PDB file of N, CA, C and O in Angstrom:
ATOM      1  N   MET A   1      72.802 -19.231 135.274  1.00  0.00           N
ATOM      2  CA  MET A   1      74.242 -19.052 135.286  1.00  0.00           C
ATOM      3  C   MET A   1      74.961 -20.339 134.887  1.00  0.00           C
ATOM      4  O   MET A   1      75.998 -20.320 134.223  1.00  0.00           O
ATOM      5  N   GLN A   2      74.372 -21.459 135.317  1.00  0.00           N
ATOM      6  CA  GLN A   2      74.985 -22.747 135.013  1.00  0.00           C
ATOM      7  C   GLN A   2      74.938 -23.032 133.516  1.00  0.00           C
ATOM      8  O   GLN A   2      75.872 -23.621 132.972  1.00  0.00           O
ATOM      9  N   VAL A   3      73.862 -22.621 132.842  1.00  0.00           N
ATOM     10  CA  VAL A   3      73.750 -22.850 131.397  1.00  0.00           C
ATOM     11  C   VAL A   3      74.810 -22.035 130.671  1.00  0.00           C
ATOM     12  O   VAL A   3      75.430 -22.533 129.731  1.00  0.00           O
ATOM     13  N   LEU A   4      75.029 -20.797 131.086  1.00  0.00           N
ATOM     14  CA  LEU A   4      76.038 -19.946 130.467  1.00  0.00           C
ATOM     15  C   LEU A   4      77.436 -20.528 130.668  1.00  0.00           C
ATOM     16  O   LEU A   4      78.227 -20.594 129.728  1.00  0.00           O
ATOM     17  N   LEU A   5      77.730 -20.944 131.881  1.00  0.00           N
ATOM     18  CA  LEU A   5      79.032 -21.538 132.182  1.00  0.00           C
ATOM     19  C   LEU A   5      79.238 -22.831 131.396  1.00  0.00           C
ATOM     20  O   LEU A   5      80.335 -23.092 130.902  1.00  0.00           O
ATOM     21  N   SER A   6      78.190 -23.632 131.283  1.00  0.00           N
ATOM     22  CA  SER A   6      78.275 -24.865 130.514  1.00  0.00           C
ATOM     23  C   SER A   6      78.538 -24.566 129.039  1.00  0.00           C
ATOM     24  O   SER A   6      79.317 -25.263 128.390  1.00  0.00           O
ATOM     25  N   GLY A   7      77.891 -23.534 128.516  1.00  0.00           N
ATOM     26  CA  GLY A   7      78.108 -23.151 127.129  1.00  0.00           C
ATOM     27  C   GLY A   7      79.535 -22.706 126.878  1.00  0.00           C
ATOM     28  O   GLY A   7      80.136 -23.072 125.868  1.00  0.00           O
ATOM     29  N   PHE A   8      80.083 -21.912 127.796  1.00  0.00           N
ATOM     30  CA  PHE A   8      81.474 -21.464 127.662  1.00  0.00           C
ATOM     31  C   PHE A   8      82.446 -22.634 127.756  1.00  0.00           C
ATOM     32  O   PHE A   8      83.448 -22.673 127.042  1.00  0.00           O
ATOM     33  N   LEU A   9      82.153 -23.574 128.626  1.00  0.00           N
ATOM     34  CA  LEU A   9      83.015 -24.740 128.768  1.00  0.00           C
ATOM     35  C   LEU A   9      83.000 -25.587 127.484  1.00  0.00           C
ATOM     36  O   LEU A   9      84.045 -26.060 127.039  1.00  0.00           O
ATOM     37  N   LYS A  10      81.820 -25.772 126.899  1.00  0.00           N
ATOM     38  CA  LYS A  10      81.724 -26.525 125.647  1.00  0.00           C
ATOM     39  C   LYS A  10      82.458 -25.802 124.524  1.00  0.00           C
ATOM     40  O   LYS A  10      83.140 -26.435 123.718  1.00  0.00           O
ATOM     41  N   LEU A  11      82.322 -24.485 124.469  1.00  0.00           N
ATOM     42  CA  LEU A  11      83.014 -23.697 123.456  1.00  0.00           C
ATOM     43  C   LEU A  11      84.531 -23.806 123.621  1.00  0.00           C
ATOM     44  O   LEU A  11      85.253 -23.950 122.635  1.00  0.00           O
ATOM     45  N   ALA A  12      85.011 -23.740 124.853  1.00  0.00           N
ATOM     46  CA  ALA A  12      86.440 -23.854 125.114  1.00  0.00           C
ATOM     47  C   ALA A  12      86.954 -25.247 124.722  1.00  0.00           C
ATOM     48  O   ALA A  12      88.030 -25.370 124.137  1.00  0.00           O
ATOM     49  N   LEU A  13      86.204 -26.266 125.037  1.00  0.00           N
ATOM     50  CA  LEU A  13      86.614 -27.632 124.703  1.00  0.00           C
ATOM     51  C   LEU A  13      86.632 -27.839 123.192  1.00  0.00           C
ATOM     52  O   LEU A  13      87.568 -28.439 122.664  1.00  0.00           O
ATOM     53  N   ALA A  14      85.611 -27.351 122.490  1.00  0.00           N
ATOM     54  CA  ALA A  14      85.570 -27.482 121.036  1.00  0.00           C
ATOM     55  C   ALA A  14      86.730 -26.715 120.401  1.00  0.00           C
ATOM     56  O   ALA A  14      87.334 -27.192 119.440  1.00  0.00           O
ATOM     57  N   SER A  15      87.044 -25.538 120.925  1.00  0.00           N
ATOM     58  CA  SER A  15      88.166 -24.752 120.397  1.00  0.00           C
ATOM     59  C   SER A  15      89.487 -25.472 120.625  1.00  0.00           C
ATOM     60  O   SER A  15      90.351 -25.480 119.748  1.00  0.00           O
ATOM     61  N   LEU A  16      89.645 -26.070 121.790  1.00  0.00           N
ATOM     62  CA  LEU A  16      90.863 -26.820 122.090  1.00  0.00           C
ATOM     63  C   LEU A  16      91.014 -28.010 121.148  1.00  0.00           C
ATOM     64  O   LEU A  16      92.104 -28.267 120.637  1.00  0.00           O
ATOM     65  N   LEU A  17      89.937 -28.726 120.922  1.00  0.00           N
ATOM     66  CA  LEU A  17      89.999 -29.876 120.010  1.00  0.00           C
ATOM     67  C   LEU A  17      90.300 -29.437 118.580  1.00  0.00           C
ATOM     68  O   LEU A  17      91.111 -30.064 117.899  1.00  0.00           O
ATOM     69  N   ALA A  18      89.654 -28.369 118.121  1.00  0.00           N
ATOM     70  CA  ALA A  18      89.904 -27.885 116.759  1.00  0.00           C
ATOM     71  C   ALA A  18      91.340 -27.395 116.617  1.00  0.00           C
ATOM     72  O   ALA A  18      91.994 -27.672 115.612  1.00  0.00           O
ATOM     73  N   GLY A  19      91.828 -26.675 117.608  1.00  0.00           N
ATOM     74  CA  GLY A  19      93.209 -26.205 117.567  1.00  0.00           C
ATOM     75  C   GLY A  19      94.209 -27.340 117.570  1.00  0.00           C
ATOM     76  O   GLY A  19      95.225 -27.284 116.877  1.00  0.00           O
ATOM     77  N   SER A  20      93.924 -28.363 118.344  1.00  0.00           N
ATOM     78  CA  SER A  20      94.809 -29.529 118.374  1.00  0.00           C
ATOM     79  C   SER A  20      94.827 -30.238 117.036  1.00  0.00           C
ATOM     80  O   SER A  20      95.886 -30.647 116.560  1.00  0.00           O
ATOM     81  N   LEU A  21      93.664 -30.387 116.427  1.00  0.00           N
ATOM     82  CA  LEU A  21      93.581 -31.037 115.123  1.00  0.00           C
ATOM     83  C   LEU A  21      94.325 -30.223 114.071  1.00  0.00           C
ATOM     84  O   LEU A  21      95.040 -30.794 113.247  1.00  0.00           O
ATOM     85  N   LEU A  22      94.171 -28.904 114.084  1.00  0.00           N
ATOM     86  CA  LEU A  22      94.876 -28.066 113.120  1.00  0.00           C
ATOM     87  C   LEU A  22      96.387 -28.135 113.321  1.00  0.00           C
ATOM     88  O   LEU A  22      97.139 -28.133 112.347  1.00  0.00           O
ATOM     89  N   SER A  23      96.834 -28.196 114.564  1.00  0.00           N
ATOM     90  CA  SER A  23      98.274 -28.259 114.811  1.00  0.00           C
ATOM     91  C   SER A  23      98.868 -29.589 114.344  1.00  0.00           C
ATOM     92  O   SER A  23     100.042 -29.649 113.981  1.00  0.00           O
ATOM     93  N   VAL A  24      98.066 -30.648 114.351  1.00  0.00           N
ATOM     94  CA  VAL A  24      98.538 -31.934 113.842  1.00  0.00           C
ATOM     95  C   VAL A  24      98.888 -31.807 112.361  1.00  0.00           C
ATOM     96  O   VAL A  24      99.842 -32.425 111.889  1.00  0.00           O
ATOM     97  N   PHE A  25      98.113 -31.004 111.631  1.00  0.00           N
ATOM     98  CA  PHE A  25      98.359 -30.804 110.211  1.00  0.00           C
ATOM     99  C   PHE A  25      99.337 -29.663 109.936  1.00  0.00           C
ATOM    100  O   PHE A  25      99.585 -29.327 108.778  1.00  0.00           O
ATOM    101  N   GLY A  26      99.883 -29.077 110.976  1.00  0.00           N
ATOM    102  CA  GLY A  26     100.882 -28.023 110.818  1.00  0.00           C
ATOM    103  C   GLY A  26     100.301 -26.664 110.455  1.00  0.00           C
ATOM    104  O   GLY A  26     101.018 -25.803 109.944  1.00  0.00           O
ATOM    105  N   ILE A  27      99.020 -26.463 110.709  1.00  0.00           N
ATOM    106  CA  ILE A  27      98.382 -25.182 110.407  1.00  0.00           C
ATOM    107  C   ILE A  27      98.499 -24.283 111.630  1.00  0.00           C
ATOM    108  O   ILE A  27      97.995 -24.605 112.706  1.00  0.00           O
ATOM    109  N   THR A  28      99.171 -23.151 111.449  1.00  0.00           N
ATOM    110  CA  THR A  28      99.377 -22.200 112.531  1.00  0.00           C
ATOM    111  C   THR A  28      98.713 -20.873 112.166  1.00  0.00           C
ATOM    112  O   THR A  28      98.410 -20.635 110.997  1.00  0.00           O
ATOM    113  N   PRO A  29      98.487 -20.014 113.150  1.00  0.00           N
ATOM    114  CA  PRO A  29      97.929 -18.701 112.827  1.00  0.00           C
ATOM    115  C   PRO A  29      98.804 -17.925 111.843  1.00  0.00           C
ATOM    116  O   PRO A  29      98.283 -17.245 110.959  1.00  0.00           O
ATOM    117  N   ARG A  30     100.119 -18.021 111.985  1.00  0.00           N
ATOM    118  CA  ARG A  30     101.031 -17.330 111.066  1.00  0.00           C
ATOM    119  C   ARG A  30     100.875 -17.864 109.644  1.00  0.00           C
ATOM    120  O   ARG A  30     100.898 -17.095 108.683  1.00  0.00           O
ATOM    121  N   ALA A  31     100.715 -19.196 109.510  1.00  0.00           N
ATOM    122  CA  ALA A  31     100.549 -19.797 108.184  1.00  0.00           C
ATOM    123  C   ALA A  31      99.249 -19.333 107.536  1.00  0.00           C
ATOM    124  O   ALA A  31      99.209 -19.094 106.329  1.00  0.00           O
ATOM    125  N   VAL A  32      98.194 -19.204 108.325  1.00  0.00           N
ATOM    126  CA  VAL A  32      96.918 -18.733 107.784  1.00  0.00           C
ATOM    127  C   VAL A  32      97.045 -17.288 107.333  1.00  0.00           C
ATOM    128  O   VAL A  32      96.567 -16.929 106.257  1.00  0.00           O
ATOM    129  N   LEU A  33      97.686 -16.452 108.149  1.00  0.00           N
ATOM    130  CA  LEU A  33      97.875 -15.050 107.763  1.00  0.00           C
ATOM    131  C   LEU A  33      98.740 -14.933 106.507  1.00  0.00           C
ATOM    132  O   LEU A  33      98.452 -14.122 105.628  1.00  0.00           O
ATOM    133  N   ASP A  34      99.782 -15.729 106.425  1.00  0.00           N
ATOM    134  CA  ASP A  34     100.624 -15.715 105.232  1.00  0.00           C
ATOM    135  C   ASP A  34      99.841 -16.153 103.997  1.00  0.00           C
ATOM    136  O   ASP A  34      99.996 -15.570 102.924  1.00  0.00           O
ATOM    137  N   PHE A  35      99.007 -17.169 104.143  1.00  0.00           N
ATOM    138  CA  PHE A  35      98.200 -17.642 103.030  1.00  0.00           C
ATOM    139  C   PHE A  35      97.239 -16.553 102.541  1.00  0.00           C
ATOM    140  O   PHE A  35      97.004 -16.407 101.342  1.00  0.00           O
ATOM    141  N   LEU A  36      96.691 -15.792 103.493  1.00  0.00           N
ATOM    142  CA  LEU A  36      95.765 -14.718 103.139  1.00  0.00           C
ATOM    143  C   LEU A  36      96.485 -13.452 102.682  1.00  0.00           C
ATOM    144  O   LEU A  36      95.848 -12.528 102.176  1.00  0.00           O
ATOM    145  N   GLY A  37      97.793 -13.403 102.855  1.00  0.00           N
ATOM    146  CA  GLY A  37      98.566 -12.235 102.460  1.00  0.00           C
ATOM    147  C   GLY A  37      98.398 -11.066 103.411  1.00  0.00           C
ATOM    148  O   GLY A  37      98.449  -9.910 102.993  1.00  0.00           O
ATOM    149  N   LEU A  38      98.198 -11.357 104.683  1.00  0.00           N
ATOM    150  CA  LEU A  38      98.006 -10.322 105.689  1.00  0.00           C
ATOM    151  C   LEU A  38      99.124 -10.358 106.716  1.00  0.00           C
ATOM    152  O   LEU A  38      99.782 -11.380 106.912  1.00  0.00           O
ATOM    153  N   THR A  39      99.319  -9.232 107.360  1.00  0.00           N
ATOM    154  CA  THR A  39     100.188  -9.193 108.528  1.00  0.00           C
ATOM    155  C   THR A  39      99.294  -9.042 109.759  1.00  0.00           C
ATOM    156  O   THR A  39      98.109  -8.731 109.645  1.00  0.00           O
ATOM    157  N   ALA A  40      99.871  -9.265 110.917  1.00  0.00           N
ATOM    158  CA  ALA A  40      99.098  -9.122 112.152  1.00  0.00           C
ATOM    159  C   ALA A  40      98.602  -7.684 112.319  1.00  0.00           C
ATOM    160  O   ALA A  40      97.498  -7.466 112.820  1.00  0.00           O
ATOM    161  N   GLU A  41      99.399  -6.716 111.908  1.00  0.00           N
ATOM    162  CA  GLU A  41      99.011  -5.315 112.036  1.00  0.00           C
ATOM    163  C   GLU A  41      97.840  -4.989 111.116  1.00  0.00           C
ATOM    164  O   GLU A  41      96.934  -4.250 111.502  1.00  0.00           O
ATOM    165  N   GLU A  42      97.853  -5.538 109.893  1.00  0.00           N
ATOM    166  CA  GLU A  42      96.748  -5.315 108.964  1.00  0.00           C
ATOM    167  C   GLU A  42      95.460  -5.961 109.472  1.00  0.00           C
ATOM    168  O   GLU A  42      94.375  -5.397 109.334  1.00  0.00           O
ATOM    169  N   LEU A  43      95.591  -7.137 110.055  1.00  0.00           N
ATOM    170  CA  LEU A  43      94.435  -7.816 110.622  1.00  0.00           C
ATOM    171  C   LEU A  43      93.848  -6.997 111.770  1.00  0.00           C
ATOM    172  O   LEU A  43      92.634  -6.819 111.862  1.00  0.00           O
ATOM    173  N   ARG A  44      94.718  -6.507 112.636  1.00  0.00           N
ATOM    174  CA  ARG A  44      94.288  -5.683 113.765  1.00  0.00           C
ATOM    175  C   ARG A  44      93.585  -4.423 113.277  1.00  0.00           C
ATOM    176  O   ARG A  44      92.532  -4.058 113.801  1.00  0.00           O
ATOM    177  N   ALA A  45      94.153  -3.760 112.285  1.00  0.00           N
ATOM    178  CA  ALA A  45      93.544  -2.545 111.738  1.00  0.00           C
ATOM    179  C   ALA A  45      92.192  -2.862 111.106  1.00  0.00           C
ATOM    180  O   ALA A  45      91.256  -2.071 111.219  1.00  0.00           O
ATOM    181  N   GLY A  46      92.085  -4.000 110.448  1.00  0.00           N
ATOM    182  CA  GLY A  46      90.816  -4.401 109.852  1.00  0.00           C
ATOM    183  C   GLY A  46      89.738  -4.661 110.885  1.00  0.00           C
ATOM    184  O   GLY A  46      88.579  -4.294 110.692  1.00  0.00           O
ATOM    185  N   VAL A  47      90.126  -5.299 111.987  1.00  0.00           N
ATOM    186  CA  VAL A  47      89.167  -5.571 113.062  1.00  0.00           C
ATOM    187  C   VAL A  47      88.698  -4.254 113.687  1.00  0.00           C
ATOM    188  O   VAL A  47      87.512  -4.086 113.969  1.00  0.00           O
ATOM    189  N   ILE A  48      89.617  -3.337 113.899  1.00  0.00           N
ATOM    190  CA  ILE A  48      89.250  -2.034 114.472  1.00  0.00           C
ATOM    191  C   ILE A  48      88.331  -1.271 113.521  1.00  0.00           C
ATOM    192  O   ILE A  48      87.355  -0.661 113.957  1.00  0.00           O
ATOM    193  N   THR A  49      88.637  -1.302 112.233  1.00  0.00           N
ATOM    194  CA  THR A  49      87.797  -0.630 111.240  1.00  0.00           C
ATOM    195  C   THR A  49      86.404  -1.258 111.197  1.00  0.00           C
ATOM    196  O   THR A  49      85.403  -0.545 111.119  1.00  0.00           O
ATOM    197  N   ALA A  50      86.338  -2.580 111.246  1.00  0.00           N
ATOM    198  CA  ALA A  50      85.042  -3.269 111.231  1.00  0.00           C
ATOM    199  C   ALA A  50      84.232  -2.912 112.473  1.00  0.00           C
ATOM    200  O   ALA A  50      83.023  -2.696 112.383  1.00  0.00           O
ATOM    201  N   PHE A  51      84.888  -2.848 113.627  1.00  0.00           N
ATOM    202  CA  PHE A  51      84.180  -2.481 114.854  1.00  0.00           C
ATOM    203  C   PHE A  51      83.696  -1.040 114.786  1.00  0.00           C
ATOM    204  O   PHE A  51      82.574  -0.736 115.193  1.00  0.00           O
ATOM    205  N   ALA A  52      84.542  -0.155 114.270  1.00  0.00           N
ATOM    206  CA  ALA A  52      84.157   1.254 114.151  1.00  0.00           C
ATOM    207  C   ALA A  52      82.969   1.415 113.206  1.00  0.00           C
ATOM    208  O   ALA A  52      82.157   2.321 113.391  1.00  0.00           O
ATOM    209  N   TRP A  53      82.856   0.556 112.202  1.00  0.00           N
ATOM    210  CA  TRP A  53      81.716   0.606 111.300  1.00  0.00           C
ATOM    211  C   TRP A  53      80.469   0.007 111.955  1.00  0.00           C
ATOM    212  O   TRP A  53      79.376   0.558 111.820  1.00  0.00           O
ATOM    213  N   ALA A  54      80.624  -1.121 112.666  1.00  0.00           N
ATOM    214  CA  ALA A  54      79.481  -1.866 113.179  1.00  0.00           C
ATOM    215  C   ALA A  54      78.898  -1.288 114.470  1.00  0.00           C
ATOM    216  O   ALA A  54      77.685  -1.345 114.671  1.00  0.00           O
ATOM    217  N   ALA A  55      79.725  -0.740 115.336  1.00  0.00           N
ATOM    218  CA  ALA A  55      79.252  -0.303 116.649  1.00  0.00           C
ATOM    219  C   ALA A  55      78.132   0.733 116.577  1.00  0.00           C
ATOM    220  O   ALA A  55      77.120   0.553 117.255  1.00  0.00           O
ATOM    221  N   PRO A  56      78.253   1.809 115.793  1.00  0.00           N
ATOM    222  CA  PRO A  56      77.150   2.772 115.762  1.00  0.00           C
ATOM    223  C   PRO A  56      75.856   2.173 115.200  1.00  0.00           C
ATOM    224  O   PRO A  56      74.764   2.534 115.639  1.00  0.00           O
ATOM    225  N   ARG A  57      75.977   1.273 114.245  1.00  0.00           N
ATOM    226  CA  ARG A  57      74.787   0.649 113.671  1.00  0.00           C
ATOM    227  C   ARG A  57      74.120  -0.297 114.667  1.00  0.00           C
ATOM    228  O   ARG A  57      72.893  -0.391 114.713  1.00  0.00           O
ATOM    229  N   MET A  58      74.926  -0.995 115.463  1.00  0.00           N
ATOM    230  CA  MET A  58      74.371  -1.870 116.493  1.00  0.00           C
ATOM    231  C   MET A  58      73.665  -1.051 117.569  1.00  0.00           C
ATOM    232  O   MET A  58      72.592  -1.431 118.036  1.00  0.00           O
ATOM    233  N   LEU A  59      74.254   0.052 117.955  1.00  0.00           N
ATOM    234  CA  LEU A  59      73.618   0.908 118.965  1.00  0.00           C
ATOM    235  C   LEU A  59      72.315   1.500 118.439  1.00  0.00           C
ATOM    236  O   LEU A  59      71.327   1.576 119.170  1.00  0.00           O
ATOM    237  N   MET A  60      72.308   1.913 117.199  1.00  0.00           N
ATOM    238  CA  MET A  60      71.097   2.461 116.600  1.00  0.00           C
ATOM    239  C   MET A  60      70.000   1.400 116.544  1.00  0.00           C
ATOM    240  O   MET A  60      68.843   1.680 116.859  1.00  0.00           O
ATOM    241  N   GLY A  61      70.361   0.202 116.149  1.00  0.00           N
ATOM    242  CA  GLY A  61      69.392  -0.890 116.118  1.00  0.00           C
ATOM    243  C   GLY A  61      68.890  -1.247 117.503  1.00  0.00           C
ATOM    244  O   GLY A  61      67.708  -1.544 117.677  1.00  0.00           O
ATOM    245  N   ALA A  62      69.767  -1.223 118.482  1.00  0.00           N
ATOM    246  CA  ALA A  62      69.372  -1.540 119.857  1.00  0.00           C
ATOM    247  C   ALA A  62      68.391  -0.502 120.398  1.00  0.00           C
ATOM    248  O   ALA A  62      67.534  -0.826 121.221  1.00  0.00           O
ATOM    249  N   MET A  63      68.514   0.736 119.944  1.00  0.00           N
ATOM    250  CA  MET A  63      67.588   1.778 120.386  1.00  0.00           C
ATOM    251  C   MET A  63      66.167   1.492 119.907  1.00  0.00           C
ATOM    252  O   MET A  63      65.206   1.978 120.504  1.00  0.00           O
ATOM    253  N   VAL A  64      66.024   0.719 118.847  1.00  0.00           N
ATOM    254  CA  VAL A  64      64.703   0.348 118.337  1.00  0.00           C
ATOM    255  C   VAL A  64      64.277  -1.011 118.904  1.00  0.00           C
ATOM    256  O   VAL A  64      63.150  -1.163 119.376  1.00  0.00           O
ATOM    257  N   ILE A  65      65.164  -1.978 118.858  1.00  0.00           N
ATOM    258  CA  ILE A  65      64.819  -3.357 119.211  1.00  0.00           C
ATOM    259  C   ILE A  65      64.577  -3.544 120.703  1.00  0.00           C
ATOM    260  O   ILE A  65      63.607  -4.199 121.084  1.00  0.00           O
ATOM    261  N   LEU A  66      65.431  -2.986 121.558  1.00  0.00           N
ATOM    262  CA  LEU A  66      65.291  -3.217 123.001  1.00  0.00           C
ATOM    263  C   LEU A  66      63.974  -2.714 123.576  1.00  0.00           C
ATOM    264  O   LEU A  66      63.357  -3.440 124.357  1.00  0.00           O
ATOM    265  N   PRO A  67      63.507  -1.518 123.239  1.00  0.00           N
ATOM    266  CA  PRO A  67      62.187  -1.117 123.763  1.00  0.00           C
ATOM    267  C   PRO A  67      61.053  -2.013 123.260  1.00  0.00           C
ATOM    268  O   PRO A  67      60.121  -2.309 124.008  1.00  0.00           O
ATOM    269  N   ILE A  68      61.126  -2.445 121.997  1.00  0.00           N
ATOM    270  CA  ILE A  68      60.095  -3.350 121.484  1.00  0.00           C
ATOM    271  C   ILE A  68      60.124  -4.664 122.249  1.00  0.00           C
ATOM    272  O   ILE A  68      59.078  -5.194 122.625  1.00  0.00           O
ATOM    273  N   TRP A  69      61.317  -5.187 122.476  1.00  0.00           N
ATOM    274  CA  TRP A  69      61.452  -6.443 123.226  1.00  0.00           C
ATOM    275  C   TRP A  69      60.922  -6.277 124.651  1.00  0.00           C
ATOM    276  O   TRP A  69      60.220  -7.152 125.159  1.00  0.00           O
ATOM    277  N   LEU A  70      61.257  -5.160 125.293  1.00  0.00           N
ATOM    278  CA  LEU A  70      60.827  -4.935 126.674  1.00  0.00           C
ATOM    279  C   LEU A  70      59.309  -4.875 126.765  1.00  0.00           C
ATOM    280  O   LEU A  70      58.725  -5.504 127.648  1.00  0.00           O
ATOM    281  N   VAL A  71      58.657  -4.136 125.878  1.00  0.00           N
ATOM    282  CA  VAL A  71      57.195  -4.044 125.894  1.00  0.00           C
ATOM    283  C   VAL A  71      56.581  -5.416 125.630  1.00  0.00           C
ATOM    284  O   VAL A  71      55.620  -5.805 126.294  1.00  0.00           O
ATOM    285  N   THR A  72      57.126  -6.143 124.673  1.00  0.00           N
ATOM    286  CA  THR A  72      56.616  -7.485 124.372  1.00  0.00           C
ATOM    287  C   THR A  72      56.781  -8.404 125.572  1.00  0.00           C
ATOM    288  O   THR A  72      55.876  -9.175 125.894  1.00  0.00           O
ATOM    289  N   TYR A  73      57.929  -8.330 126.236  1.00  0.00           N
ATOM    290  CA  TYR A  73      58.201  -9.182 127.398  1.00  0.00           C
ATOM    291  C   TYR A  73      57.255  -8.855 128.544  1.00  0.00           C
ATOM    292  O   TYR A  73      56.754  -9.752 129.222  1.00  0.00           O
ATOM    293  N   LEU A  74      57.012  -7.564 128.758  1.00  0.00           N
ATOM    294  CA  LEU A  74      56.130  -7.157 129.861  1.00  0.00           C
ATOM    295  C   LEU A  74      54.680  -7.530 129.600  1.00  0.00           C
ATOM    296  O   LEU A  74      53.934  -7.777 130.547  1.00  0.00           O
ATOM    297  N   LEU A  75      54.266  -7.575 128.353  1.00  0.00           N
ATOM    298  CA  LEU A  75      52.870  -7.858 128.033  1.00  0.00           C
ATOM    299  C   LEU A  75      52.586  -9.332 127.809  1.00  0.00           C
ATOM    300  O   LEU A  75      51.433  -9.708 127.594  1.00  0.00           O
ATOM    301  N   MET A  76      53.608 -10.174 127.854  1.00  0.00           N
ATOM    302  CA  MET A  76      53.403 -11.613 127.679  1.00  0.00           C
ATOM    303  C   MET A  76      52.667 -12.179 128.886  1.00  0.00           C
ATOM    304  O   MET A  76      52.857 -11.706 130.006  1.00  0.00           O
ATOM    305  N   PRO A  77      51.819 -13.201 128.663  1.00  0.00           N
ATOM    306  CA  PRO A  77      51.156 -13.819 129.805  1.00  0.00           C
ATOM    307  C   PRO A  77      52.166 -14.574 130.669  1.00  0.00           C
ATOM    308  O   PRO A  77      53.185 -15.040 130.159  1.00  0.00           O
ATOM    309  N   PRO A  78      51.900 -14.696 131.949  1.00  0.00           N
ATOM    310  CA  PRO A  78      52.843 -15.408 132.837  1.00  0.00           C
ATOM    311  C   PRO A  78      53.026 -16.866 132.424  1.00  0.00           C
ATOM    312  O   PRO A  78      52.110 -17.508 131.909  1.00  0.00           O
ATOM    313  N   ARG A  79      54.239 -17.369 132.666  1.00  0.00           N
ATOM    314  CA  ARG A  79      54.544 -18.772 132.379  1.00  0.00           C
ATOM    315  C   ARG A  79      54.612 -19.552 133.680  1.00  0.00           C
ATOM    316  O   ARG A  79      54.756 -18.987 134.764  1.00  0.00           O
ATOM    317  N   ASN A  80      54.505 -20.859 133.540  1.00  0.00           N
ATOM    318  CA  ASN A  80      54.621 -21.715 134.740  1.00  0.00           C
ATOM    319  C   ASN A  80      56.033 -21.846 135.178  1.00  0.00           C
ATOM    320  O   ASN A  80      56.312 -22.526 136.165  1.00  0.00           O
TER     321      ASN A  80
END
């Protein structure tokens, strides 16, 4: 649990530093969207469409990968 929490803390700190650096140069989320020619609604619709495309494929893959991983994990020799 501590490794996961440490990873999230490092990710949050790196994001804060990157965001601060970008704000020094005047780069805002609105400016990035304007540069890309997108609106917030179009971005949201794109994310939903991407999730709707990816979710069934991820579930299908998990139906194959997870049982293989479980059998492999159960048959591995014990570790110290």
